[in-house]
N, C-alpha and C positions, 0 to 999 in steps of 0.2 A: 338573103331573102328577109323581107320585113313582114312582121305579123302583128295584127292588132289583138290576137288572142294570147300569144306568148311573148313576153318582153324579157328576153334573156339578160339583157344589160341591167334591168331593174332588179331581177332576181339575184344577180351577182352582187350588186350594190347593197341589197338588203342583207345578204349573208355576211358581207364585209362589215356592215354596220352592227350586226349582231355580235360578231367577234370582237369588234372594238368596244362595244358596250359591256360585254362580259369582262374583258381585260380591265376596263375602267372600274367596274364594280369591285374586282379583286384588288386593284391598286388602292381604291378608296378604303376598302376594308383593312388593308395593311396600314394605311395612314391612321385610321381610326383606332385600331387595336395595337399597332406597333409590332405586330407579328406577321411574318410571312407564312407561318403554319399555325393557324389559329384553331383548326379543328382537324379531325381525322380525314375529312373530305379533301383537305388541301394536300396532305401528304401522309398517308396512313403510317408508313414505316417510321418516318421522322417523328411524327406526333406520338407514336407508341413509345419510342425510345425516350423522348423528352418527358413523358409522363412518369416513366419508371424512375428517371433521374430526379424528377421533382419530388417523388415520394421518398427517395433516399435523402434528399436535402431536408425534408421534414423530419425524417428519422434522426439525422445527425443533429438537428436542433434539440430533440429530446435527449440525445446522448450528451450534448454540451451541458444541458441542465443537470443531468445525472453526475457528470464530472465535477461541476461546480459544487453540488451538494456533497459529493464525496470528499473533495478538497477541503471544504469547510469543516466537515466532521473530523477529518484526520488532523487538521490544524489545531482543533481543540484538544485532541488526544496528545499531539506532539507538545503543545504548550503545557499541558498537565504533566507530562513526563519530565520536561525540563524543569518545571517548578518542583516536582518531587525530588529530582536530582539535587537541586539547590538546597532543599530542606535536609536531605540525607547528608549533604556535605557539612551543613551546620551541625548535624548530630555527630558526625565523625569528629569534628573539632572538639565537641564536648566529651566524646569517648576517649579521645587522646588525652584531654585534660584530666580525666578521671584516673589515668594510669599513675599519676603522682599520688603518693601516699598521704600527704598532708593537705589534701583538699577536702572540701565538703561534698562528698559524693552524693549525699541525699538531695542537696539542692540541684546538683547537676542532673540527677535522675529526674527531678521534677521538670527541668527544662526539656529533657529528652522526651518525656511523656507529652508535654505540650506540643512539641514539634511533630510527634507521631500523630497526635489528634489532628493537627493541621494537614498532614499528609492524607489522612482519611477524608477530611473535608474536601481537599482538592480532587481526590480520586472520585468521590461521590458526585461532585458537581460537574465533572468533565464529560458532559453529554451535549449532543447537538441533535435537535429534533427527536429527542428520546433515545438516541443511540449512544451508548457509552462503550468506548473501546479499551478502557484501562481498568475496569472494575471486575473483570473476570466473567462478566455475563455473556460475552461473545467469544467465539473461537476464531472464525474467519468471516469476513464481510466482502461481498463482491460488488465492485463498482462498475456499472455498464460503461464500456469504453469505446466500442467500435461496432460498426455495421458492415459485415463482410459479405459481398455479393459475388457469386461464382456461377458457373454454368449449371450447377446442380441446385441452386437456390440461395437463400439468404440465411446467414447465421450471425449471432452476436458474439462479441468478445468481452471479457471482463478483466479487470485488474483486481487481483485478490489481495486483500489487506488482512494481515495476521494481527488479530487483537492481542493485547498484552494484559497481564494480570498484575496490577500494582497495588492491589488491596492488601491490607495487613491481616484481615480475617481474624480468626481466633487460633492461637497457637495450639497445635495438637501434638502432644508428646507421645512417643511410642517406647520409651525406655530402650533406646537403640544403642546407647554407648555407655561404657564404663572406662575408667582410667586408673593407672597406678603411678607410683613414684611421686608421692606428695600431690596426688591429683585432687582437683576439685571436681567432684562428679555429681551428676544429676540425671534426671530422666532423659534429657536431650542434649546434654553437654558433657564434655570431659576435658580436663586440662592438666598439664604438668609442665615441669621445667627440665630441660636437658642441660646439664652444666657444661660450660665451655671448658674443656679439659686442656691441660698443658703438661703433658707428660704423666698425667694421673691415670686412674683406672677408668674403665668404661662406664658410661652412664646409659641406662636403658629406660624406655618408657613404653607402656602398653596401652593399646586402644582395643577394646573388645566390642565388635559389632554384634549386636544381639540377633539370635536366630528367631526373629519375629515375622509377622506378615507385613510385607512391603507393598506399596502401591506404585504404579508407574508415575514418575515425576518426583517421587521422594528423592532427596539428595543428602549427601554427607560431605561436609566441607572440613578440611583440616588446615588451620592456619599455623604455619611454621615460621616464626619470626615475622617478617613482613611479606611473606609469600603465601598464596592460597592455592590449595589443590582441592578439586571438587569432583565427585562422582555422582551422576544422576541415574537413578534406577530406571531401566527400560521395561517395556512390557514383558520381554522374554525373561529378564531378571526376576520380575515379580512372580512370574509363573513357575520359576524354577523351584525344585524341592530343597535347594541349598542356597538361598539368596544371600545369606551372610558371607559365604565363601566367595561368591562371585563379586560382591561389593568390595570385600577386602582386597581381592586381587586387582580389581579395577582401580581402587583408591591407591594401592601400592604403586601402580604404574604412573598415576597422576602425580604422586609425591616425588617419584624419581625424576620426572620431567622438570621439576623445579630446580634441580641441580644444586641443592644445598651442600656446600663443601663439608666433608667429614661426617655426613649423616648417612646411615644405612637403614634400609627398611626391609624387614623380613616378614614373610607370611608363614605363620605356623600352621601347617596343614593338619597337625595333630589336634589343634584346637580351632574349631570352626569360627571363622570371622575374626581371627586374632592377628593384629599387626604389632610388630615390635620395632620401635624406633630407637636407634642406639648410636652412640659415638664410640669409636674404637679406642682402646687403651693407648694413650700417648699421642692420639691424633687430635689436634685442635679442631673444634667444631666451628666452621665458618669463621676463619681467622679475621675477617673484616669486621665481625661483630664486636661490640665493646662490652657485651654482657652475655649472660646465659641466654639460651634460645628457648623462648616460650612456645609451647605447643598447645593448641586448643582444637577441639573438634566440635562440630555443631550438626545436629540432625534437623532437617526441615521437611515437614510433611507437604508433599506436592499438592494436596487438595485443599490447602488452607490459605491460598493467596500467595502471589509472587513475593510479597514483602512480609510474609507471615512471621519470619524470624525477628522482625522488628519488635513484635510484641514480647519477645523473650529477652530483649536487651535490658539488662539491669546492672547499672554500674555502682550500685550502692555498696557493693563489696569488692574487694580486690580481685577475687576470682572472677566475679561477674564482669568487671571492667576488662580483665584480660581476655575473656571469651568474646566480649562485645567488639573488641578491636578487630578480630578476625571476621566476625559476622557482618560488620558494617561494610566491609569491602565487597562482599558478595551482593549485598543489597544495592550498593552503588552501581555495581556492574549491571544488575538487573534493570535499574531505571535508566542508565545510560544507553544500554542496548535497546530499550524500548523507544527512547527518544530518537536514536539513530535510525531505527527501523521505520518509524513514522515519518521522519524527515525524508528518507529515501523514497518511500512510496508516494509521499506528497509531491516530491519533485517529479516523479514519473507521471503523476496525474496532471501536473501543470504542463508538462511537455505534450501530453496527449491532448489536452484542451487546446493548446496552441495549434497542434496539427489538425484537429477536427475543424477548427475555425478556418484555417487555410484550405482544407479539403472542401468545405462547404462553398467557399468562394470560387474554387476551381470548378466545382460542379455547376454552380450558377452560370459561370462564364461559358462553360461547355453547352449548357442548355440554350443560352442566349445566342451562341454562334449558329445553332441549328434552327431556331424558330424565330428569332428576332428579325424584323424587317430592316433592310439597309435603306435608311431614310433618304440619303442623297440619291441613291439609284432609283428609289420609288418616286421621288419628286421629279426627276428627269423623265421617267417613264410616263408619269401622269401628263406632263406637258406634251410629250410626243403623242400620246393617245388623244389628247384634246385636239391637236392639229389633225390627226387622222380622222377624228369624228367630224370635224368641219369639212374636210375633203370628201368624206363619205356622203355627207348630206348633199354636197354639190354634185357628186357623181350620181346619186339617186335622182336628184332634180333633173339632171341632163337626160338620164335614162327614161324618165317619165315623160319627157318632152318629145322623144323620138316618134311615137305614134302620131303626134300632131302634124309631123311633116307629110304623112300620107294623105292628109286632106287636100293638099295642094294638087295631088294627082287627079282629083275628081272635080276640079274647077274648070 
């Protein structure tokens, strides 16, 4: 049945044209923006996921900046530690030279003081953006390293950098040691010589650790020949009512671990904090040694800088030169450990920086796969829609002409 009031064909053609026009608008929007999901209206779920991931990418950009800043700060600290190590190595060479009796120890001491001042200069200048990791002003520093997203929310991760104390500070003596058997004693040092026996009598040396107030981090080092034993006071030791006894026992164990041939170490429980070092009668002391075994002890206050003992090095006397030889080894170990620690954490930060960069690229690629338009497909779809639009116009034109045929019935 034909009707002049209701043109069904025209209505169908119009609806088709509307659909084609809508699809063309969407395709043209994809071509203009380059995105298949440009707003929440296009695909709410995909749009929401992409926005969360985009925020994470922005967060990782900030993390990358933080890692770069941290790496630069640690690089300065590492370089300072390596420089201090080189300077301490020079000082060691001068301390060794001072062991000879016919040298000008006063001039050697002048050189050592100059090198010590240079160490202070290096440590003081080793800052980046106001942060110094080697002067004792910091304990730990956190470098923002990651953004961790889970079902429960978002958290951040840090790389913890342990600061080092390479300052010399002011040496604080506590009258912690005394020595016997021809000892050179002072408030913070004690030294003596154990004769290398060959069938002779026993030779004994005494170190008395004073029953004073100790702080956590204080340490006592004993240099026996070319070997060093160190005991560091813990918080529990410092809180004990008999710290000298605990330190003496701990130091005894450290000395025994050195494995010096012919040397025995006894702890005299009847005398608090007393250690007796001896060579048995008829037992050669360290047969490989070409001379008597020199023993020195050094007390270091833990609160006065990691290289505080450097301030006490004085080779202007024979006894001072002997004590300095043992002390410089401990100082070198401190600076070498600091440089190694900074190098290790800097390497970790560099690895994390590389990972964060690759992770950001992967996130961007993931976002693109969700929301970016496939331009080849979009181009082909646009051409098809243009053809459909032209056919739709033709169909609508034909549908509009159908009522005209009814006029012929009335002629």
